[in-house]
N, C-alpha and C positions, 0 to 999 in steps of 0.2 A: 810775450804773446804777440802774434802777428796781427796786422790790421784786419785780416779776414777773421781771426778768432775773436777780436773785439767786436766785429760787425755782428757775428752770431750772438755773442753775449749781449750786445746793445739792442738787438731786435726783440729778444724775449719779453722784456717788460712791456713793450708796445702791444704784443699779441695778447699777453695776460690782461693788460688794461682794456683793450678793445672788448674782450670777452666779458670783463666785469662791467664796463659801461653799458654794453648792450643788454646784459641781464638785468641791471638795476634801472636803467632809464628807458629802454625800448621793450623790456619784458620778453626777451627772446634769447636763446642760446646761439652762439656762433660756433659753427663746425669748421675748424681749420682744414683747408685743402693743401695740396702739395705746393710748397713754395718753388719759385723758379727765378732765374736771373732775367731781368727785363732788358732787352737790347734795343728798344725804341723809346720814343717819347709820347706815343699815342696812349691816351688813357683807356682803360678797359671799361670804364663807366661813362655816363653822360654828365654827371655832376661830381666835381671833385673839390674836397676841402684840402687846402695845402698849408702846411705849417713848417717854417724853417726853424732850425735851432743850431746852436753852436755852444762850445764850451771847452773844457779841458778835462783830461783824465791823467791821473798819476800813473806813469809807467816806470816801474823800478826806481822810484825816487825822483824822476824828472817829469815835468809837466809836458803833456802832448796835447796840442790843440786839435779839435775835431770839428767838422761841420756835417750837418745831417738835414734831412727833410722827411717829414711824415705826410703821406697823402692817403686820404680815404676817398675812394671813388665808388659811386653808386650808379647802376643803371636807373633810368627814370622811374620805372615801376617800383623798384626797391626803395628808392628815396621817398616816393609818395607814401608807401606803406609804413616806412619808419617814421615819417612825419606824422602820419595818422595815429600810430601807436603812441608816440610821445606827446602829441598835443590834443588827442581826444577828438579830433575832427577828421572827416574823410577828405583826403586830397587826391585829386586825379590829374592835376596839372601843376606846372612849375609857376607858382604865384609868389609875390613879394613876401607874404606871411612866412614862407618856409625857406626863403633864400639863405638866411644865416644859420639854419639848423645844422648843416654839415660842419660849419665852423665851430659851433657849440660842441658838437660831438668830438671833433678833433681836439678841441681845447680840453675836454674832460679826459680823453685818452691820454693826452700829454701830461695833464696834472697827475693822473694815476701813475703813469710810467716814470715821471720825474722823481717820485719817492724812491722807487726801486733803483733808478739810475744813480741817485745820490748815495745809496748804501753800497753801490758798486764802484764808487770813486769818481763819478762823473759830475761836473757842474753843468748846468743847463741854462742857457739864455735863449728864450723863445721869442719868435716874431709874432705879430698879429696874424691869425689865419686869413687866408683869402679863398674866395670861391671862384671856380671856373665851371661854366655850364655850356653844353653843346655836344652833339655827337662827334666822336673822333677828335676831341680837343687834345692839344699837346700840353705836356707838363715840362717846364724848363728846370732841369736838375742842376745843382751846383757842379761846376767843372771838376773832373777828377773823381767823381763818385760812381760807385756801382749801385744799381738799383735791384732790390729784391722785391718780387711781386708775391704777395701772400693772399690767395683767394679765400673767401669765407662763404659758407652757405648758412642761411637762416630761414625761418618760416616766412620771412618777408621777401626772400630772394637772395641773390648773390650780391656780394660787395667785395671790394678789393683794397688791400692795404699795400702801399708801396713805401719802402724805407730805403733811403740812400745814406751813405756814411763814408767819410774819408778822414784820414788823419794827416797831420803835418808835424814834423819834428820841431 
């Protein structure tokens, strides 16, 4: 399989996990929109949760190392509505109480996806999520990776998943 084939295979557990996490924790369904290749570093949302991961995959009997990153990016209004749904309080501004919420969401998505990745032969070592906030902020992706942007719609508004992935022999 090519690296591109692995990338498509690698992305599916994250999409499935995001749908599951939002149904169980945010009480909303995510409607996947058309994915595209992202050619810049500017976030599509105002608040992004960023989680790096690495590991290896068995390719025809030999181990191949991969590096990847998962980003969930929210426009402010979507983030406030998601926080309100999860925490049972009304939020209308970015306050310390909800700062880490995106990191918790990305951790839950990664935890869900990790199970499926393991059955596909991937090992996964994940970093601690970080949060980036501000209009038009940039995301620094690992060198040599391609980024796929997967928009979602929900009753709380739009949000965006970005996944990058690369392999080294």
